[in-house]
N, C-alpha and C positions, 0 to 999 in steps of 0.2 A: 658880969658873969666870968668866974678863973681863967687863968691862961693852966690850957693845957699840959703835962710831961710831954717835949717830944718826942716824936714817934721813930723807935731805934727796931734794928734787922734782928733777928732773935742769935741768937751766938751760933757758929757754925759748928756742926756736930767736929768729934774726934774719936779716936781710937778707944780712947779713956771717958768718953762720956757720947755711949749711943745718943742717935737720933731716937724717942718713941716709935715710927713706924718700927728701924730695924730690932728694936729690941724686943717687939712683940713679933715682928715675924722668923724670928729665929727663934723664938719660945715655944711662937705655936707651933712650927713645922721642924724644928732641930739640924736646919741649916738646909740639908739635901737628902734629909728621913721626914719622916709623919708623928716624929712624936710630938705630942702637944695637943693633937687630933682628935677628938671624939673615933671611935673605935673602925664603930661602921664605916666613916670615912675615911680614913688609915685607909682600912682595908682595902678599897678600892683604889689608893693612889697606888698602895703596892701592888694588888694585886696587876693591875696599870701597867706600871713601871717593870714587873718580869716579865710578862707579856712581851711587852712593844724593849725591851733590852734581847729577843729572842729574835727580833724582824728579821736582825744581819743573815742568819744563814737562809733567807728565805727570800732575800731578795732578786737570787738568779732566777727563781720560780715564778719573781711578781713582772722582772723585768720578759721572758720569754711571751708570757698572757700579751704585757705591751706590745713584742713584736709580734705577737700572731693577731690581735687586732689591727696594726700598723697595714700588716700581710692580707687582711682579707678585705679591709678595705683598700686599698692598692687594686684587689680584684673587685669590685664590684659588691663585697657582700655586706649581712648586716648582722648587728651582731643582737641577740633577742636576751632579756633577761629575765628572771622571775627569784621570788621567796614569796613566802606569807611574815606576815604581821612584823614586824621590826624589819625583816630580812625585804620583803618587799619594798619597806622603805631605803634602803640601803641598793636594791635592785633598778630603783626609779631614780637614785642619784649617781649612776653611774651614769645611767640613760641619761641623762640629764646637763652631767658636766661634759659628753660627745657631741648632744645633736646642739647644746647652746654651747660654754666651752668653757676652758677651765681658766686662765689664766686668759688666754694671747685672744689676739682678733682673729681670726682666720675660720674657715667655711666650716660650714657644719659635717656632722658624718650620722653615718646610717647608724641608729640604734631605736631599740624600738620595747616599751617593756607590757609584760603579758599578764601585767595587772591590771591595767588599768580602763580596760575599757570595762565597765559594769554593766554592759547586755549585757555582750560576749560571754564573760567570766558566769554572771546568772544563769545564762540561759545551759550554760554547759553546766552548772552545777545541778543544775533541776531537770536535763532532761536528760543529763548519763549520769554522771557524779564529780562528787567538787575532785575524786583523784586523779579527774583526766581534765579539771579547767587549763592543764598549761600543756600538758599531751597534745591535746586535739590542736591549740591554736600554734603548738611548733607543726605538726604533723598539716596541716594548712599553708604555711609561710613557708618551714627553715628546707632551706636547698645543699648540698655541699657547695663546701666555702662562704656557707655562715657561720658563724659564733653562737654558739647557746651557751648563756653564763647560770648558772642557780647559785642565791646563797642560799645558805640552809646551818642554822648552826647547831644540832643538833645531826642534820647529816641524813636524818632517817622519813620523812615527811614526804608520802606516797604523791602526793600528788608533783614533787621539786622531782623522785627515783623513772618515776615512768614517764617526766618527760625528756629527763637526758635521755636517756633508752631511746627513748622514740627520735630524736636528735641522732645519735648515732646511726641510726635505719634510716637514717635520712641523706647523711652524708656530712651531716655537719658535722665540727671538732667544740666539744663540751668542756665548758670549764668549771669547777667544783667551789666557790668559797666556803670553804666548812669551817669544821674545830676538828680536834682531837682526834680521831683517826678514820673519820671523814662521816664513818656512818652505809650505813647500807647506797648510798648515792656515790660514793668512793669509785664502784665500781662499775659505772658509769661516766665517767670523767677521764674527759686525753688530759689534761691540768688539774694535778688539786693545789687548790690554795688553803691549808688548812694553818688556821691560828696556833697559835703555839698554845694554850690555854684549854679547860673543859667547863669553863662557863661563860656563860652565854654572853651578859654583859663587857668578859675583856673580850670573848670573842667576837661581838658587832664592834669595838672600838677597833682591834683590828683591820677585820676587815674594812673599816671606810680607813685608815691607812695604809694599806693596798690599795683600793679604789682611786685614791689621790695621785698615789706612786702611777699608777697606771695611765692613770689622767695626763698627768703631768708630760712623761713622754710622747704618749700618742697624740697633749695638744702640742708639744715642741713640732714634730713630723709634718704639721697638719697648717701646725704654721712659717714651715720653711717655703 
């Protein structure tokens, strides 16, 4: 069997001899930009970055909601969340971060998502109307000292609008995770967290960032 040549390490890339990976990344993304990406994907990246850059101006409002939840939990209150479609998933996401935990080992916090009981949802939708699936639950459960938070990209979902109005009538504090001008739901929200975009994907992405920021502060408080 002929002798094989000795193995040697590949040459170390230099600034004048960029590695294939570095060269490909720079070419495909334009460094921090999106040149070289397919336009349909570049649009998502650029839209996301544009919305995220504007989040700094919303941080005080986000922190105020985190403080609101801390105050409610301190006083024995409960958070109720809701939404439709992808916004229902966001509502469950926030509840999961609070009942489970975000990053720290700490006590569970009282939060309930109103979309998760299929029997209650279908009973109300069938016997009354789908517009009442959240409001009727809020009427049954929410009290003064509780917080009711709705996720909606349009702000105009009738079941969300009605639920926030009902929550206010019950003495609960209301929070709207929305976008644009907040739609019809905005007038029933004590706290507005409006993503700086009118595009549904960008609004949902910013909602996730907001709920993570809120979860982090509440998590730190509960773990202290």
